[in-house]
ROPA-315998 format. One line per 8 residues: number of its first residue (from 1); their letters; for each residue x, y negated, z negated of C-alpha. Coordinates in nm, 2 decimals, padded with zeros to 4 digits. Each point is the difference from the previous one (the first is absolute). Example, Ala and Ser with C-alpha at 12.3 -4.5 7.8 and 13.67 -1.06 7.14 Angstrom:
1	AS	01.23,00.45,-00.78 | 00.14,-00.34,00.07 .
This chain:
1	XXXXXXXX	-15.11,03.63,-18.61 | -00.23,-00.25,-00.18 | -00.02,00.02,-00.38 | -00.38,00.08,00.02 | -00.18,00.14,00.30 | -00.37,-00.02,00.04 | -00.18,00.23,00.25 | -00.36,00.03,00.09 .
9	XXXXXXXX	-00.13,00.32,00.15 | -00.34,-00.06,00.16 | -00.21,00.26,00.19 | -00.32,00.19,-00.01 | -00.08,00.32,-00.19 | 00.18,00.30,00.14 | 00.29,-00.19,00.15 | 00.24,00.09,-00.28 .
17	XXXXXXXX	00.08,-00.34,-00.16 | -00.01,00.16,-00.34 | 00.27,00.26,00.08 | 00.21,-00.27,00.16 | -00.02,-00.19,-00.33 | 00.10,00.31,-00.19 | 00.29,00.04,00.23 | 00.12,-00.36,-00.06 .
25	XXXXXXXX	-00.02,00.08,-00.37 | 00.23,00.30,00.03 | 00.23,-00.23,00.21 | 00.02,-00.27,-00.26 | 00.07,00.26,-00.27 | 00.29,00.13,00.22 | 00.14,-00.34,00.01 | -00.03,-00.05,-00.37 .
33	XXXXXXXX	-00.25,-00.28,00.04 | -00.31,-00.10,-00.19 | -00.32,00.06,00.19 | -00.38,-00.08,-00.05 | -00.27,00.13,00.23 | -00.37,-00.10,00.00 | -00.25,00.18,00.23 | -00.35,-00.12,00.10 .
41	XXXXXXXX	-00.19,00.29,00.15 | -00.33,-00.17,00.08 | -00.21,00.23,00.23 | 00.30,00.18,00.10 | -00.18,00.34,00.04 | -00.23,-00.16,00.26 | 00.26,-00.17,00.20 | 00.00,-00.33,-00.20 .
49	XXXXXXXX	00.29,-00.23,-00.07 | 00.28,00.13,-00.22 | 00.29,-00.22,-00.13 | 00.31,00.09,-00.19 | 00.21,-00.26,-00.16 | 00.37,00.09,-00.06 | 00.24,-00.21,-00.19 | 00.36,00.12,-00.07 .
57	XXXXXXXX	00.33,-00.14,-00.10 | 00.23,-00.05,-00.30 | -00.30,-00.09,-00.23 | -00.36,-00.02,00.10 | -00.27,-00.12,-00.24 | -00.33,00.04,00.21 | -00.11,00.19,00.31 | -00.21,-00.28,00.12 .
65	XXXXXXXX	00.10,-00.17,00.32 | -00.17,-00.35,00.04 | -00.05,-00.19,00.32 | 00.32,-00.09,00.18 | 00.22,00.23,-00.21 | 00.03,00.32,00.18 | 00.34,00.07,00.18 | -00.16,00.26,00.22 .
73	XXXXXXXX	-00.37,00.08,00.09 | -00.05,00.34,00.17 | -00.34,00.00,00.17 | -00.09,00.36,00.09 | -00.28,-00.12,00.22 | -00.05,-00.34,00.19 | -00.29,-00.15,-00.20 | 00.19,00.07,-00.32 .
81	XXXXXXXX	00.27,-00.23,00.14 | -00.24,-00.29,00.01 | -00.14,00.09,-00.33 | 00.32,-00.01,-00.19 | 00.24,-00.23,00.20 | -00.07,-00.28,-00.25 | 00.21,00.20,-00.25 | 00.31,-00.03,00.21 .
89	XXXXXXXX	00.29,-00.24,-00.06 | 00.05,-00.26,00.28 | 00.32,00.17,00.09 | -00.12,00.36,-00.09 | -00.04,00.29,00.23 | -00.35,00.12,00.13 | 00.00,00.36,00.15 | -00.32,00.07,00.18 .
97	XXXXXXXX	-00.12,00.34,00.13 | -00.20,-00.07,00.31 | -00.25,00.27,-00.09 | -00.37,-00.12,00.00 | -00.22,00.18,-00.26 | -00.36,-00.14,00.03 | -00.18,-00.06,-00.32 | -00.35,00.12,-00.07 .
105	XXXXXXXX	-00.16,-00.35,00.08 | 00.18,00.01,00.34 | -00.11,00.36,00.07 | -00.35,-00.09,-00.08 | 00.01,-00.30,00.23 | -00.03,-00.26,-00.28 | 00.34,-00.14,00.05 | 00.25,-00.04,00.27 .
113	XXXXXXXX	00.37,00.12,-00.03 | 00.22,-00.31,00.04 | 00.18,-00.05,00.33 | 00.36,-00.11,00.05 | 00.11,00.05,-00.36 | 00.36,00.02,00.07 | 00.00,-00.32,00.20 | -00.20,-00.17,-00.27 .
121	XXXXXXXX	00.25,00.10,-00.27 | 00.29,-00.13,00.21 | -00.17,-00.34,00.05 | -00.09,-00.03,-00.37 | 00.19,-00.16,-00.29 | 00.22,00.29,-00.01 | 00.21,-00.13,00.30 | 00.32,00.03,-00.21 .
129	XXXXXXXX	-00.07,00.36,-00.10 | 00.12,00.31,00.19 | -00.31,00.16,00.15 | 00.03,00.33,00.17 | -00.28,00.21,00.14 | 00.05,00.35,00.12 | -00.20,00.32,00.07 | 00.07,00.19,-00.33 .
137	XXXXXXXX	-00.28,00.25,00.08 | 00.15,00.12,00.33 | 00.33,00.04,-00.17 | -00.15,00.21,-00.27 | -00.19,00.21,00.23 | 00.34,00.07,00.21 | 00.11,00.14,-00.34 | -00.28,00.22,-00.03 .
145	XXXXXXXX	-00.28,-00.18,-00.21 | -00.19,-00.32,-00.03 | 00.06,00.03,-00.38 | 00.37,-00.09,00.07 | -00.10,-00.37,00.07 | 00.11,-00.09,-00.35 | 00.35,00.13,00.05 | 00.02,-00.18,00.33 .
153	XXXXXXXX	-00.08,-00.32,-00.18 | 00.24,00.07,-00.28 | 00.27,00.08,00.26 | -00.04,-00.34,00.16 | 00.00,-00.17,-00.34 | 00.33,00.19,-00.09 | 00.17,-00.13,00.31 | -00.07,-00.36,-00.12 .
161	XXXXXXXX	00.15,00.06,-00.35 | 00.35,00.03,-00.12 | -00.03,00.34,-00.16 | 00.19,00.31,00.10 | -00.20,00.22,00.24 | 00.11,00.31,-00.19 | -00.18,-00.13,-00.31 | -00.32,-00.04,00.20 .
169	XXXXXXXX	00.03,00.35,00.12 | 00.06,00.14,-00.35 | -00.31,-00.18,-00.11 | -00.20,00.15,00.28 | 00.12,00.35,-00.10 | -00.11,-00.07,-00.36 | -00.33,-00.15,00.09 | -00.10,00.31,00.21 .
177	XXXXXXXX	00.18,00.26,-00.22 | -00.34,00.17,-00.08 | -00.07,00.03,00.37 | 00.35,00.08,00.13 | -00.13,00.11,00.34 | -00.10,-00.36,00.07 | 00.35,-00.15,-00.06 | 00.15,00.05,00.35 .
185	XXXXXXXX	-00.31,-00.17,00.15 | 00.02,-00.29,-00.24 | 00.37,-00.05,00.06 | -00.04,00.00,00.36 | -00.29,-00.26,-00.03 | 00.23,-00.20,-00.23 | 00.27,-00.01,00.26 | -00.25,-00.10,00.27 .
193	XXXXXX	-00.11,-00.28,-00.21 | 00.36,-00.12,-00.04 | 00.03,00.00,00.37 | -00.30,-00.22,00.05 | 00.14,-00.27,-00.22 | 00.16,-00.26,00.23 .
């Protein structure tokens, strides 16, 4: 495991990037690591872009992740992958949910949703990065709710990190302790996400 791990969680309002960041905070504390989290909500209540920076390790001084410094970028929606891919290290890992959420300008006909996003990312300067795209929304729906997309994404992240799976599951239990009835669904979504990482 790297001495310091930088993770970007990027999505739109309502996709659960903030709870995913909270879960990573719980995980870091279980590992005895220092952690810094910074959230930018933007117009999250209206489906706008939401980004959470998570830095954890032996000693972390700032939550800010600058261009080319993220070990992992989790894009909860395709356009968010394009928007934040520049933060990824050249040999980092970009996890992309293939879900397309149209912004207000696209819905109003003032803009077009970009085509062939995944192919563009693969052909970009990120050629040394690991770029995986999968349908996290369908996996979440199989578990019972579209709101479990965040746990599918976290599950995929966990499969690429050298941290005991049991610690991730403990963190999920703690993150949803106030809504215990949601724990089984979120654990199922987490495990589906692990299966999607290849």
